[in-house]
DSSP file (Angstrom, degrees, kcal/mol; ACC not computed):
  #  RESIDUE AA STRUCTURE BP1 BP2  ACC     N-H-->O    O-->H-N    N-H-->O    O-->H-N    TCO  KAPPA ALPHA  PHI   PSI    X-CA   Y-CA   Z-CA
    1    1 A M              0   0    0      0, 0.0     2,-0.1     0, 0.0     0, 0.0   0.000 360.0 360.0 360.0 136.0   70.6  -75.9  127.9
    2    2 A A        -     0   0    0      1,-0.1     2,-0.8     2,-0.0     0, 0.0  -0.374 360.0-128.6 -70.0 148.4   69.0  -72.7  129.2
    3    3 A D        +     0   0    0      1,-0.1     3,-0.5    -2,-0.1    -1,-0.1  -0.885  26.4 178.6 -98.3 107.9   65.2  -72.4  129.3
    4    4 A Y        +     0   0    0     -2,-0.8    -1,-0.1     1,-0.2    -2,-0.0   0.284  59.6  92.9 -94.2   9.1   64.3  -69.1  127.6
    5    5 A S  S    S+     0   0    0      1,-0.1     2,-0.7     2,-0.1    -1,-0.2   0.779  80.4  61.6 -74.3 -24.2   60.6  -69.6  128.0
    6    6 A Q  S    S-     0   0    0     -3,-0.5     2,-0.5     2,-0.0    -1,-0.1  -0.903  83.9-145.8-101.7 113.3   60.6  -67.6  131.2
    7    7 A Q        -     0   0    0     -2,-0.7     2,-0.5     1,-0.0    -3,-0.1  -0.675   7.6-149.0 -81.0 125.4   61.9  -64.1  130.6
    8    8 A I        -     0   0    0     -2,-0.5     2,-0.4    92,-0.0    92,-0.1  -0.820  15.0-129.1 -94.8 129.0   63.9  -62.7  133.5
    9    9 A I        -     0   0    0     -2,-0.5    92,-2.5    90,-0.3     2,-0.4  -0.631  31.9-171.3 -76.9 128.8   63.6  -58.9  133.9
   10   10 A R  E     -a  101   0A   0     -2,-0.4     2,-0.4    90,-0.2    92,-0.2  -0.970  12.8-163.9-127.9 140.1   67.2  -57.4  134.1
   11   11 A H  E     -a  102   0A   0     90,-2.7    92,-3.2    -2,-0.4     2,-0.5  -0.941  20.6-128.6-118.1 142.4   68.3  -53.9  135.0
   12   12 A F  E     +a  103   0A   0     -2,-0.4    30,-2.9    30,-0.3     2,-0.3  -0.782  34.7 175.3 -90.7 133.6   71.8  -52.6  134.3
   13   13 A T  E     -aB 104  41A   0     90,-2.4    92,-2.6    -2,-0.5     2,-0.4  -0.887  22.6-145.5-134.1 162.1   73.5  -51.0  137.3
   14   14 A A  E     -aB 105  40A   0     26,-2.5    26,-2.2    -2,-0.3     2,-0.4  -0.999  15.0-170.3-131.5 136.8   76.9  -49.5  138.1
   15   15 A T  E     -aB 106  39A   0     90,-2.7    92,-2.9    -2,-0.4     2,-0.5  -0.981   5.9-156.1-129.6 138.9   78.7  -49.8  141.5
   16   16 A G  E     -a  107   0A   0     22,-2.7     2,-1.0    -2,-0.4    92,-0.2  -0.951  10.5-152.6-121.0 121.0   81.8  -48.0  142.8
   17   17 A Y  E     -a  108   0A   0     90,-2.7    92,-2.8    -2,-0.5     2,-0.6  -0.805  25.8-153.4 -84.6 105.3   84.1  -49.2  145.5
   18   18 A V  E     -a  109   0A   0     -2,-1.0     7,-1.4     7,-0.4     2,-0.5  -0.730   4.6-155.6 -90.2 115.9   85.4  -45.8  146.7
   19   19 A V  E     +aC 110  24A   0     90,-3.1    92,-2.7    -2,-0.6     2,-0.4  -0.800  17.7 171.1 -95.9 125.3   88.8  -46.0  148.3
   20   20 A I  E >  S- C   0  23A   0      3,-2.7     3,-0.6    -2,-0.5    93,-0.1  -0.948  73.0 -26.2-133.9 112.6   89.8  -43.3  150.8
   21   21 A N  T 3  S-     0   0    0     -2,-0.4     3,-0.1     1,-0.2    -1,-0.1   0.914 125.6 -47.1  50.8  53.8   93.0  -43.7  152.8
   22   22 A E  T 3  S+     0   0    0      1,-0.2   105,-1.4   136,-0.1     2,-0.3   0.787 122.7  99.7  57.1  32.9   93.0  -47.5  152.5
   23   23 A S  E <   -CD  20 126A   0     -3,-0.6    -3,-2.7   103,-0.2     2,-0.3  -0.928  64.0-134.7-133.5 161.5   89.4  -47.7  153.5
   24   24 A I  E     -CD  19 125A   0    101,-2.5   101,-3.3    -2,-0.3     2,-0.5  -0.894  19.2-117.8-119.2 154.0   86.2  -48.2  151.5
   25   25 A L  E     + D   0 124A   0     -7,-1.4    -7,-0.4    -2,-0.3     2,-0.3  -0.792  40.8 164.9 -93.6 120.6   82.9  -46.4  151.7
   26   26 A L  E     - D   0 123A   0     97,-2.4    97,-3.0    -2,-0.5     2,-0.3  -0.924  15.1-169.9-132.5 158.4   79.9  -48.5  152.6
   27   27 A H  E     -ED  36 122A   0      9,-2.2     9,-2.7    -2,-0.3     2,-0.7  -0.949  35.1 -99.7-140.0 159.8   76.3  -47.9  153.8
   28   28 A W  E     -E   35   0A   0     93,-0.7     2,-0.9    -2,-0.3     7,-0.2  -0.758  32.2-151.9 -83.2 118.4   73.5  -50.0  155.2
   29   29 A H  E  >> -E   34   0A   0      5,-3.1     4,-2.6    -2,-0.7     5,-1.0  -0.814   5.7-163.4 -93.2 105.9   71.1  -50.7  152.3
   30   30 A S  T  45S+     0   0    0     -2,-0.9    -1,-0.2     1,-0.2     5,-0.0   0.809  85.6  49.3 -64.6 -32.4   67.7  -51.1  154.0
   31   31 A K  T  45S+     0   0    0      1,-0.2    -1,-0.2    -3,-0.1    -2,-0.0   0.915 121.2  33.9 -73.4 -42.4   66.0  -52.7  151.1
   32   32 A V  T  45S-     0   0    0      2,-0.2    -2,-0.2    62,-0.0    -1,-0.2   0.684 101.0-137.0 -82.8 -20.0   68.8  -55.3  150.4
   33   33 A K  T  <5 +     0   0    0     -4,-2.6     2,-0.3     1,-0.2    -3,-0.2   0.935  65.8  99.2  61.3  50.5   69.6  -55.6  154.1
   34   34 A A  E   <S-E   29   0A   0     -5,-1.0    -5,-3.1    -7,-0.1     2,-0.6  -0.983  82.0 -98.3-157.2 158.5   73.3  -55.5  153.6
   35   35 A F  E     +E   28   0A   0    110,-0.3    -7,-0.2    -2,-0.3   115,-0.1  -0.754  55.2 169.5 -81.4 124.0   76.3  -53.2  153.8
   36   36 A L  E     -E   27   0A   0     -9,-2.7    -9,-2.2    -2,-0.6     3,-0.1  -0.932  33.9-113.8-136.9 156.6   77.0  -52.1  150.2
   37   37 A P        -     0   0    0      0, 0.0   -11,-0.2     0, 0.0   -20,-0.1  -0.306  54.3 -75.1 -77.3 171.3   79.1  -49.5  148.3
   38   38 A P  S    S+     0   0    0      0, 0.0   -22,-2.7     0, 0.0     2,-0.3  -0.383  75.7 107.6 -69.7 148.1   77.4  -46.7  146.3
   39   39 A G  E     +B   15   0A   0    -24,-0.2     2,-0.3    16,-0.2   -24,-0.2  -0.943  26.9 167.9 166.1 176.6   75.8  -47.4  143.0
   40   40 A G  E     -B   14   0A   0    -26,-2.2   -26,-2.5    -2,-0.3    15,-0.1  -0.989  42.4 -22.8 173.5-167.7   72.5  -47.8  141.2
   41   41 A H  E     -B   13   0A   0     -2,-0.3     2,-0.6   -28,-0.2   -28,-0.3  -0.274  49.6-126.8 -68.2 141.7   70.6  -48.0  137.9
   42   42 A I        -     0   0    0    -30,-2.9   -30,-0.3     4,-0.0     3,-0.1  -0.802  33.1-133.9 -85.2 123.6   72.0  -46.9  134.6
   43   43 A E    >   -     0   0    0     -2,-0.6     3,-2.2     4,-0.2     8,-0.1  -0.315  34.7 -73.4 -78.1 161.3   69.4  -44.6  133.1
   44   44 A L  T 3  S+     0   0    0      1,-0.3    -1,-0.2    -2,-0.1     3,-0.1  -0.287 120.7   7.2 -54.3 132.2   68.2  -44.7  129.5
   45   45 A N  T 3  S+     0   0    0      1,-0.2     2,-0.4    -3,-0.1    -1,-0.3   0.617 102.3 123.3  67.3  15.8   70.9  -43.3  127.2
   46   46 A E    <   -     0   0    0     -3,-2.2    -1,-0.2     4,-0.0    -4,-0.0  -0.877  57.9-134.3-104.9 138.7   73.4  -43.1  130.0
   47   47 A D     >  -     0   0    0     -2,-0.4     4,-2.4    -3,-0.1     5,-0.2  -0.518  26.7-108.6 -87.4 162.9   76.7  -44.9  129.8
   48   48 A P  H  > S+     0   0    0      0, 0.0     4,-2.4     0, 0.0     5,-0.1   0.837 116.4  51.7 -62.5 -35.3   78.0  -46.9  132.8
   49   49 A V  H  > S+     0   0    0      2,-0.2     4,-2.3     1,-0.2     5,-0.2   0.926 110.9  46.8 -69.2 -44.4   80.8  -44.5  133.7
   50   50 A A  H  > S+     0   0    0      1,-0.2     4,-2.5     2,-0.2    -1,-0.2   0.920 113.7  49.7 -62.2 -43.1   78.4  -41.5  133.8
   51   51 A A  H  X S+     0   0    0     -4,-2.4     4,-3.1     2,-0.2     5,-0.2   0.919 109.0  53.0 -60.2 -43.7   75.9  -43.5  135.8
   52   52 A L  H  X S+     0   0    0     -4,-2.4     4,-2.5     1,-0.2     5,-0.2   0.945 112.3  42.5 -55.0 -53.4   78.7  -44.5  138.2
   53   53 A H  H  X S+     0   0    0     -4,-2.3     4,-2.1     2,-0.2    -1,-0.2   0.872 115.5  50.1 -65.8 -37.9   79.8  -40.9  138.9
   54   54 A R  H  X S+     0   0    0     -4,-2.5     4,-3.0    -5,-0.2     5,-0.2   0.952 112.1  46.9 -65.3 -49.2   76.2  -39.6  139.1
   55   55 A E  H  X S+     0   0    0     -4,-3.1     4,-2.7     1,-0.2     5,-0.3   0.919 113.4  47.9 -59.5 -46.9   75.2  -42.3  141.6
   56   56 A I  H  X>S+     0   0    0     -4,-2.5     4,-2.6    -5,-0.2     6,-0.8   0.916 114.0  47.1 -62.5 -43.1   78.3  -41.8  143.8
   57   57 A A  H  X5S+     0   0    0     -4,-2.1     4,-1.7    -5,-0.2    -2,-0.2   0.934 114.9  46.6 -63.6 -46.9   77.8  -38.0  143.8
   58   58 A E  H  <5S+     0   0    0     -4,-3.0    -2,-0.2     1,-0.2    -1,-0.2   0.917 120.6  37.1 -60.8 -44.5   74.0  -38.4  144.6
   59   59 A E  H  <5S+     0   0    0     -4,-2.7    -2,-0.2    -5,-0.2    -1,-0.2   0.847 135.3  16.7 -81.0 -35.8   74.5  -40.9  147.4
   60   60 A T  H  <5S-     0   0    0     -4,-2.6    59,-0.4    -5,-0.3    -3,-0.2   0.657  87.6-126.7-113.2 -19.5   77.7  -39.7  149.0
   61   61 A G     << +     0   0    0     -4,-1.7     2,-0.3    -5,-0.7    -4,-0.2   0.530  70.0 126.2  79.6   7.6   78.2  -36.1  147.8
   62   62 A L        -     0   0    0     -6,-0.8     2,-0.4    -9,-0.0    -1,-0.3  -0.700  56.5-140.3-102.3 150.0   81.7  -37.1  146.7
   63   63 A E        -     0   0    0     -2,-0.3     2,-0.3    -3,-0.1    -9,-0.0  -0.898  30.7-175.5-100.2 137.8   83.5  -36.7  143.4
   64   64 A T        -     0   0    0     -2,-0.4     2,-0.4    47,-0.1    47,-0.2  -0.842  22.5-138.4-131.2 167.2   85.6  -39.7  142.5
   65   65 A V  E     -F  110   0A   0     45,-2.0    45,-3.2    -2,-0.3     2,-0.2  -0.991  29.2-116.6-125.1 133.6   88.0  -40.9  139.8
   66   66 A I  E     -F  109   0A   0     -2,-0.4    43,-0.3    43,-0.2   -48,-0.0  -0.485  22.1-132.5 -68.1 135.1   88.0  -44.4  138.4
   67   67 A I        -     0   0    0     41,-3.1    41,-0.4    -2,-0.2     2,-0.1  -0.821  27.2-130.6 -88.0 113.5   91.1  -46.4  139.1
   68   68 A P        -     0   0    0      0, 0.0    14,-0.0     0, 0.0    39,-0.0  -0.386  11.5-155.7 -70.2 142.6   92.1  -48.0  135.7
   69   69 A Y  S    S-     0   0    0      1,-0.3    13,-0.0    14,-0.2    -2,-0.0   0.737  76.6 -10.5 -85.6 -26.9   92.8  -51.7  135.7
   70   70 A G  S    S-     0   0    0      0, 0.0    -1,-0.3     0, 0.0     0, 0.0  -0.961  88.6 -71.8-161.9 172.0   94.9  -51.4  132.6
   71   71 A P        -     0   0    0      0, 0.0     3,-0.1     0, 0.0     2,-0.0  -0.397  50.4-111.4 -73.5 149.9   95.8  -49.0  129.8
   72   72 A P        -     0   0    0      0, 0.0     2,-0.2     0, 0.0    10,-0.0  -0.308  42.3 -88.2 -70.9 164.0   93.3  -48.2  127.1
   73   73 A I        -     0   0    0      1,-0.1     2,-1.9    -2,-0.0     7,-0.1  -0.550  45.3-110.7 -70.0 138.1   93.8  -49.4  123.6
   74   74 A D  S    S+     0   0    0     -2,-0.2     2,-0.3    -3,-0.1    -1,-0.1  -0.510  74.0 120.1 -77.4  79.8   95.9  -46.8  121.6
   75   75 A I        -     0   0    0     -2,-1.9     5,-0.1     3,-0.1    -2,-0.0  -0.970  56.2-149.2-138.3 154.1   93.2  -45.5  119.2
   76   76 A S  S    S+     0   0    0     -2,-0.3    -1,-0.1     1,-0.3     4,-0.1   0.685  73.8  71.0 -95.6 -19.4   91.7  -42.1  118.6
   77   77 A Y  S    S+     0   0    0      1,-0.1    -1,-0.3     2,-0.1     2,-0.1  -0.987  79.8  32.5-151.7 141.8   88.2  -43.4  117.6
   78   78 A P  S    S-     0   0    0      0, 0.0    -1,-0.1     0, 0.0    -3,-0.1   0.575  91.7-107.6 -77.8 168.9   85.8  -44.7  118.7
   79   79 A Q        -     0   0    0     -2,-0.1     2,-0.4     1,-0.1    -2,-0.1  -0.330  33.6-142.3 -60.3 141.7   85.7  -43.2  122.2
   80   80 A Q        -     0   0    0     -5,-0.1     2,-0.4    -4,-0.1    -1,-0.1  -0.898   6.2-152.5-108.1 138.3   86.6  -45.7  125.0
   81   81 A L        -     0   0    0     -2,-0.4     0, 0.0     1,-0.0     0, 0.0  -0.810  35.9 -97.5 -98.8 148.4   85.0  -46.0  128.3
   82   82 A C        -     0   0    0     -2,-0.4   -33,-0.0     1,-0.1   -15,-0.0  -0.494  46.7-126.9 -60.8 127.1   86.9  -47.3  131.3
   83   83 A P        -     0   0    0      0, 0.0   -14,-0.2     0, 0.0    -1,-0.1  -0.411  23.5-104.7 -75.6 156.2   85.9  -51.0  131.6
   84   84 A P        -     0   0    0      0, 0.0    23,-0.2     0, 0.0     3,-0.1  -0.351  20.4-122.5 -71.4 162.2   84.6  -52.3  134.8
   85   85 A I  S    S-     0   0    0     21,-3.0     2,-0.3     1,-0.3    22,-0.2   0.899  90.3 -19.3 -67.6 -42.1   86.7  -54.6  137.0
   86   86 A T  E     -G  106   0A   0     20,-1.0    20,-2.9     2,-0.0     2,-0.4  -0.965  59.8-127.7-156.7 168.0   84.0  -57.2  136.8
   87   87 A I  E     -G  105   0A   0     -2,-0.3     2,-0.4    18,-0.2    18,-0.2  -0.996  26.5-167.5-124.7 127.0   80.4  -57.6  135.9
   88   88 A M  E     -G  104   0A   0     16,-2.7    16,-3.3    -2,-0.4     2,-0.6  -0.889  17.0-142.5-117.5 144.3   78.2  -59.5  138.4
   89   89 A V  E     -G  103   0A   0     -2,-0.4     2,-0.4    14,-0.2    14,-0.2  -0.935  26.4-169.5-106.8 115.3   74.6  -60.8  138.0
   90   90 A E  E     -G  102   0A   0     12,-2.6    12,-2.5    -2,-0.6     2,-0.4  -0.890  19.5-131.8-112.9 131.9   72.7  -60.2  141.3
   91   91 A D  E     -G  101   0A   0     -2,-0.4     2,-0.5    10,-0.2    10,-0.2  -0.696  24.9-167.2 -81.0 128.0   69.3  -61.7  142.2
   92   92 A I  E     -G  100   0A   0      8,-3.1     8,-2.3    -2,-0.4     2,-0.7  -0.971  14.1-169.6-120.8 124.5   67.0  -59.0  143.6
   93   93 A D  E     -G   99   0A   0     -2,-0.5     6,-0.2     6,-0.2    -2,-0.0  -0.736  17.0-175.1-115.7  82.5   63.8  -59.8  145.3
   94   94 A D  E  >  -G   98   0A   0      4,-1.4     4,-2.3    -2,-0.7    -2,-0.1  -0.638  24.4-146.4 -81.8 125.1   62.1  -56.4  145.6
   95   95 A P  T  4 S+     0   0    0      0, 0.0    -1,-0.1     0, 0.0     4,-0.1   0.755  99.6  39.5 -62.5 -21.6   58.8  -56.4  147.6
   96   96 A H  T  4 S+     0   0    0      2,-0.1    -2,-0.0     1,-0.1    -3,-0.0   0.879 129.6  23.8 -92.7 -45.1   57.5  -53.6  145.3
   97   97 A T  T  4 S-     0   0    0      1,-0.2     2,-0.1     3,-0.0    -1,-0.1   0.542 102.0-133.7-102.3  -8.4   58.8  -54.6  141.8
   98   98 A G  E  <  - G   0  94A   0     -4,-2.3    -4,-1.4     2,-0.0    -1,-0.2  -0.280  49.9 -16.1  87.0-174.7   59.2  -58.3  142.3
   99   99 A Y  E    S+ G   0  93A   0     -6,-0.2   -90,-0.3    -4,-0.1     2,-0.3  -0.447  73.1 136.7 -70.3 134.8   62.0  -60.6  141.4
  100  100 A H  E     - G   0  92A   0     -8,-2.3    -8,-3.1    -2,-0.2     2,-0.4  -0.934  42.1-113.2-159.0 177.9   64.6  -59.3  138.9
  101  101 A Q  E     -aG  10  91A   0    -92,-2.5   -90,-2.7    -2,-0.3     2,-0.5  -0.937  12.2-142.0-125.0 150.1   68.3  -59.3  138.3
  102  102 A H  E     -aG  11  90A   0    -12,-2.5   -12,-2.6    -2,-0.4     2,-1.0  -0.931   4.8-153.1-104.5 127.2   70.9  -56.6  138.2
  103  103 A I  E     -aG  12  89A   0    -92,-3.2   -90,-2.4    -2,-0.5     2,-0.6  -0.871  31.0-163.2 -95.2 101.0   73.7  -56.8  135.7
  104  104 A D  E     -aG  13  88A   0    -16,-3.3   -16,-2.7    -2,-1.0     2,-0.7  -0.781  17.5-152.7-103.3 119.4   76.1  -54.8  137.8
  105  105 A M  E     -aG  14  87A   0    -92,-2.6   -90,-2.7    -2,-0.6     2,-0.5  -0.799  19.7-149.3 -89.5 118.3   79.2  -53.2  136.4
  106  106 A I  E     +aG  15  86A   0    -20,-2.9   -21,-3.0    -2,-0.7   -20,-1.0  -0.786  18.1 179.4-100.4 126.2   81.8  -53.0  139.3
  107  107 A Y  E     -a   16   0A   0    -92,-2.9   -90,-2.7    -2,-0.5     2,-0.5  -0.888  23.1-138.3-119.2 151.4   84.3  -50.2  139.3
  108  108 A F  E     -a   17   0A   0    -41,-0.4   -41,-3.1    -2,-0.3     2,-0.3  -0.948  30.2-175.8-106.6 133.7   87.1  -49.2  141.7
  109  109 A C  E     -aF  18  66A   0    -92,-2.8   -90,-3.1    -2,-0.5     2,-0.5  -0.901  25.2-130.4-130.5 154.9   87.4  -45.5  142.4
  110  110 A R  E     -aF  19  65A   0    -45,-3.2   -45,-2.0    -2,-0.3   -90,-0.2  -0.918  25.5-159.4-104.6 130.1   89.6  -43.1  144.3
  111  111 A G        -     0   0    0    -92,-2.7   -90,-0.1    -2,-0.5   -47,-0.1  -0.211  40.9 -56.9 -91.8-173.2   87.8  -40.6  146.6
  112  112 A P        -     0   0    0      0, 0.0    -1,-0.2     0, 0.0   -91,-0.1  -0.280  44.8-124.0 -64.6 152.8   89.2  -37.3  148.0
  113  113 A K  S    S+     0   0    0      1,-0.1     2,-0.4   -93,-0.1    -2,-0.0   0.839  95.6  28.8 -69.1 -31.9   92.4  -37.5  150.0
  114  114 A T  S    S-     0   0    0    -94,-0.0     2,-0.4   -93,-0.0    -1,-0.1  -0.963  70.5-154.7-129.2 149.2   90.8  -35.8  152.9
  115  115 A L        -     0   0    0     -2,-0.4     3,-0.1     1,-0.1   -95,-0.0  -0.975  11.8-167.6-120.7 133.1   87.2  -35.8  154.2
  116  116 A R  S    S-     0   0    0     -2,-0.4     2,-0.3     1,-0.4    -1,-0.1   0.862  77.7 -27.4 -80.4 -39.5   85.6  -33.1  156.2
  117  117 A S        -     0   0    0      0, 0.0    -1,-0.4     0, 0.0     2,-0.3  -0.978  58.6-119.2-165.2 166.0   82.6  -35.3  156.9
  118  118 A L        -     0   0    0     -2,-0.3     3,-0.1    -3,-0.1   -57,-0.1  -0.862  37.7-102.3-111.5 147.6   80.6  -38.2  155.6
  119  119 A K    >   -     0   0    0    -59,-0.4     3,-1.8    -2,-0.3    -1,-0.0  -0.367  57.8 -79.4 -62.7 151.8   76.9  -38.1  154.8
  120  120 A K  T 3  S+     0   0    0      1,-0.2    -1,-0.1    -2,-0.0     3,-0.1  -0.220 118.0  24.3 -52.6 134.7   74.7  -39.7  157.4
  121  121 A G  T 3  S+     0   0    0      1,-0.3   -93,-0.7    -3,-0.1     2,-0.3   0.304  95.2 114.5  94.3  -8.3   74.6  -43.5  157.1
  122  122 A W  E <   -D   27   0A   0     -3,-1.8     2,-0.4   -95,-0.2    -1,-0.3  -0.746  44.0-168.8 -98.5 143.0   78.0  -43.8  155.3
  123  123 A F  E     -D   26   0A   0    -97,-3.0   -97,-2.4    -2,-0.3     2,-0.7  -0.979  23.3-134.3-131.6 142.2   81.0  -45.5  156.9
  124  124 A L  E     -D   25   0A   0     -2,-0.4     2,-0.6   -99,-0.2   -99,-0.2  -0.883  26.3-160.5 -91.7 120.2   84.7  -45.8  156.1
  125  125 A V  E     -D   24   0A   0   -101,-3.3  -101,-2.5    -2,-0.7    -2,-0.0  -0.905  13.1-135.7-106.6 120.1   85.6  -49.5  156.5
  126  126 A T  E  >  -D   23   0A   0     -2,-0.6     4,-2.0  -103,-0.2  -103,-0.2  -0.230  19.5-113.8 -76.7 161.3   89.3  -50.1  157.0
  127  127 A Q  H  > S+     0   0    0   -105,-1.4     4,-2.9     1,-0.2     5,-0.2   0.881 119.1  56.0 -55.8 -41.6   91.4  -52.8  155.3
  128  128 A H  H  > S+     0   0    0      1,-0.2     4,-2.4     2,-0.2    -1,-0.2   0.939 106.6  49.1 -59.3 -48.9   91.9  -54.3  158.8
  129  129 A Q  H  4>S+     0   0    0      1,-0.2     5,-2.4     2,-0.2    -1,-0.2   0.874 113.8  46.3 -58.8 -39.1   88.1  -54.6  159.3
  130  130 A L  H ><5S+     0   0    0     -4,-2.0     3,-1.1     3,-0.2    -2,-0.2   0.921 112.0  49.4 -70.6 -44.3   87.7  -56.2  155.9
  131  131 A I  H 3<5S+     0   0    0     -4,-2.9    -2,-0.2     1,-0.3    -1,-0.2   0.901 116.4  42.9 -59.7 -41.8   90.6  -58.7  156.4
  132  132 A N  T 3<5S-     0   0    0     -4,-2.4    -1,-0.3    -5,-0.2    -2,-0.2   0.375 105.5-128.9 -89.1   3.9   89.2  -59.7  159.8
  133  133 A N  T < 5 -     0   0    0     -3,-1.1    -3,-0.2    -4,-0.2     2,-0.1   0.889  38.4-170.1  48.7  46.9   85.6  -59.8  158.6
  134  134 A E      < -     0   0    0     -5,-2.4    12,-0.4    -6,-0.2    -1,-0.2  -0.417  19.1-119.9 -70.0 138.3   84.6  -57.6  161.5
  135  135 A A        -     0   0    0     10,-0.1     2,-0.3    -2,-0.1    10,-0.3  -0.437  28.0-156.4 -74.3 153.1   80.8  -57.2  162.2
  136  136 A M  E     -H  144   0B   0      8,-3.3     8,-3.1    -2,-0.1     2,-0.6  -0.889  19.8-110.5-127.8 161.0   79.4  -53.7  162.0
  137  137 A T  E     -H  143   0B   0     -2,-0.3     6,-0.2     6,-0.2     8,-0.0  -0.826  34.5-149.2 -93.0 121.3   76.3  -52.1  163.5
  138  138 A N    >   -     0   0    0      4,-3.2     3,-1.8    -2,-0.6    -1,-0.0  -0.110  35.7 -87.8 -78.9-178.1   73.6  -51.3  161.0
  139  139 A S  T 3  S+     0   0    0      1,-0.3    -1,-0.1     2,-0.1    -2,-0.0   0.656 127.4  57.0 -67.7 -14.3   71.1  -48.4  161.1
  140  140 A L  T 3  S-     0   0    0      2,-0.2    -1,-0.3     0, 0.0     3,-0.1   0.354 119.9-107.6 -95.7   5.0   68.7  -50.7  163.0
  141  141 A G  S <  S+     0   0    0     -3,-1.8     2,-0.3     1,-0.3    -2,-0.1   0.563  76.6 135.7  81.6   8.7   71.2  -51.3  165.8
  142  142 A Q        -     0   0    0      1,-0.0    -4,-3.2    -5,-0.0     2,-0.6  -0.652  54.9-127.6 -90.7 146.2   71.8  -54.9  164.6
  143  143 A I  E     +H  137   0B   0     -2,-0.3     2,-0.3    -6,-0.2    -6,-0.2  -0.828  41.7 158.4 -95.7 127.0   75.3  -56.3  164.4
  144  144 A T  E     -H  136   0B   0     -8,-3.1    -8,-3.3    -2,-0.6     2,-0.2  -0.979  35.5-117.5-147.0 155.1   76.0  -57.9  161.0
  145  145 A T        -     0   0    0     -2,-0.3  -110,-0.3   -10,-0.3   -10,-0.1  -0.504  35.5-102.6 -90.4 161.7   78.9  -58.8  158.8
  146  146 A I        -     0   0    0    -12,-0.4  -110,-0.1    -2,-0.2    -1,-0.1  -0.670  48.0 -97.5 -82.8 138.0   79.7  -57.4  155.4
  147  147 A P     >  -     0   0    0      0, 0.0     4,-2.7     0, 0.0     5,-0.2  -0.235  32.1-118.8 -55.8 144.8   78.8  -59.7  152.5
  148  148 A D  H  > S+     0   0    0      1,-0.2     4,-2.6     2,-0.2     5,-0.3   0.855 112.2  51.7 -58.2 -38.5   81.8  -61.8  151.3
  149  149 A D  H  > S+     0   0    0      2,-0.2     4,-2.4     1,-0.2    -1,-0.2   0.918 112.6  46.2 -67.0 -39.4   81.7  -60.4  147.7
  150  150 A V  H  > S+     0   0    0      2,-0.2     4,-2.4     1,-0.2    -2,-0.2   0.924 114.3  48.3 -65.9 -44.8   81.6  -56.8  149.1
  151  151 A R  H  X S+     0   0    0     -4,-2.7     4,-2.0     2,-0.2    -2,-0.2   0.912 115.1  43.7 -60.2 -45.9   84.5  -57.6  151.5
  152  152 A L  H  X S+     0   0    0     -4,-2.6     4,-2.0     2,-0.2    -2,-0.2   0.892 114.7  47.7 -70.6 -41.1   86.7  -59.2  148.9
  153  153 A L  H  X S+     0   0    0     -4,-2.4     4,-2.7    -5,-0.3    -1,-0.2   0.907 110.7  54.3 -65.4 -40.1   86.1  -56.6  146.2
  154  154 A G  H  X S+     0   0    0     -4,-2.4     4,-2.1    -5,-0.2    -2,-0.2   0.897 108.8  47.8 -59.1 -42.5   86.8  -53.9  148.8
  155  155 A L  H  X S+     0   0    0     -4,-2.0     4,-2.2     2,-0.2    -1,-0.2   0.901 111.8  49.9 -65.8 -40.3   90.1  -55.5  149.7
  156  156 A R  H  X S+     0   0    0     -4,-2.0     4,-2.6     1,-0.2    -2,-0.2   0.892 109.6  51.5 -65.0 -39.3   91.0  -55.7  146.0
  157  157 A A  H  X S+     0   0    0     -4,-2.7     4,-2.4     2,-0.2    -2,-0.2   0.914 109.4  49.5 -64.5 -40.5   90.0  -52.1  145.4
  158  158 A I  H  X S+     0   0    0     -4,-2.1     4,-2.0     2,-0.2    -2,-0.2   0.921 112.2  49.1 -62.3 -44.2   92.3  -50.9  148.3
  159  159 A N  H  X S+     0   0    0     -4,-2.2     4,-1.6     1,-0.2    -2,-0.2   0.910 112.2  47.1 -62.1 -44.6   95.1  -53.0  146.9
  160  160 A L  H  < S+     0   0    0     -4,-2.6     4,-0.3     1,-0.2    -1,-0.2   0.893 111.6  51.3 -65.9 -39.3   94.7  -51.6  143.4
  161  161 A A  H >< S+     0   0    0     -4,-2.4     3,-0.7     1,-0.2    -1,-0.2   0.872 108.9  51.6 -64.0 -37.3   94.5  -48.0  144.7
  162  162 A R  H 3< S+     0   0    0     -4,-2.0    -1,-0.2     1,-0.2    -2,-0.2   0.849 115.8  40.3 -68.0 -35.7   97.7  -48.6  146.7
  163  163 A N  T 3<        0   0    0     -4,-1.6    -1,-0.2     1,-0.2    -2,-0.2   0.271 360.0 360.0 -99.9  12.4   99.6  -49.8  143.6
  164  164 A N    <         0   0    0     -3,-0.7    -1,-0.2    -4,-0.3    -2,-0.2   0.367 360.0 360.0-128.9 360.0   98.2  -47.4  141.1
């Protein structure tokens, strides 16, 4: 039985695995110390899909489209939002705000077909790199691997984009 005497602070977040030409977009997150896709906190009165698109645009400068996992229910009301692929509960140990959790709604998105350039700090990571769990150099010059959840979700996003 769960012990509810200790309240855990939880924040709702939305994350997007952006697929561009069978690669995904990742950056080195200096606070988390890991390669991660774009995403962030859902603001008060903001729905997860709006937060997702806002965060991706703010962080990468790109406009994306959610890749649907299945068809919506055939109804005219109420409005339906595209559901996330999964929802993950992530432990966050922030030196400024302390321990809390993110309830993270994970979406797969399609980016533009062609890119002129990427914002500084962003990388296109290929399917081959993800399959082979290749290490990457972070912004500090350190060589590190991509976390398994990010790698596996990235591969799944590429596969869904290919078949959708």
